[in-house]
N, C-alpha and C positions, 0 to 999 in steps of 0.2 A: 346256123342251127339246121340240123337234118332230122326229119321226122318221117317214120314209115307209117303209111296209112293203109289199112286193110279193110276190105269189104267182104262180107260172107253171105252165103246162101242166095236167096232171091234178090237181095240188095245188090250183090255183085252182078247178077244177070241183068238187072234193070239199068245199072250204070255202065255196064260193059267193061268193067275193070275189077281186078282182084287186089292189086297192090300198087301203090304209088309212093314215090319219094318226094317229100315237100322240103324245099330249102327256103329259109327265111332269115333275114337279119333281125326281125322283130320277134318278140315273144307273142305267141298266138294262143287263142282259146280254141277249144274243140270246135265250136261253132264257126270260127273264122277259117279253120282248116277245112271243114265241110264245104263252106262257100267257095273257097279257093279251088278245091279239087273238083267239085261238081259244077262249077260255073254258075253259082248262086241258085242252084235248084232248091226247091222247098224240101225241108227235112220231113221225111215220112213220119207219120204218127207212130209212137211207141218203139222207135228204134232204140236199141241198147248200145251203149258206148263203153269201151274199156281203154284205159291208159295203162300200158304195161301189165295187162291181164287183171287189172283192178277196175271194178265198175266206176264210171265217171259221169260227170254232168257236162252239158254244153258250155257252161261258163268256166270250167276248169282250164287252167293254163297248162301247156305242154312244155317240156324242156328238151334240150338237145339230146338226140338219140332215143327219144321216146318212141313207142309204138302205139298208135291209136287205131282201135278196131271199131267198126260199125257193123251191127248185125241185127236182123229182125228178131222179135221175141221167139223163144223156143217153145214149141208146143209138142205134145205127145200124149200117148194113151196109156 
């Protein structure tokens, strides 16, 4: 299974990466992907998640060829 993981805005800067390809034999949740890619870093508060451009939760499972995106909340005026 291959999953593309993307990080946006300040989250990308904090982690020092924008995109990573995760390969796994097992079906993973979003939280397990976060832990694997970030080396078990704590998940920042209020981070938004999307799977294939649809909002998702940490306990959602991903499938082969999915794209998982992590991004901070958007603010504006």
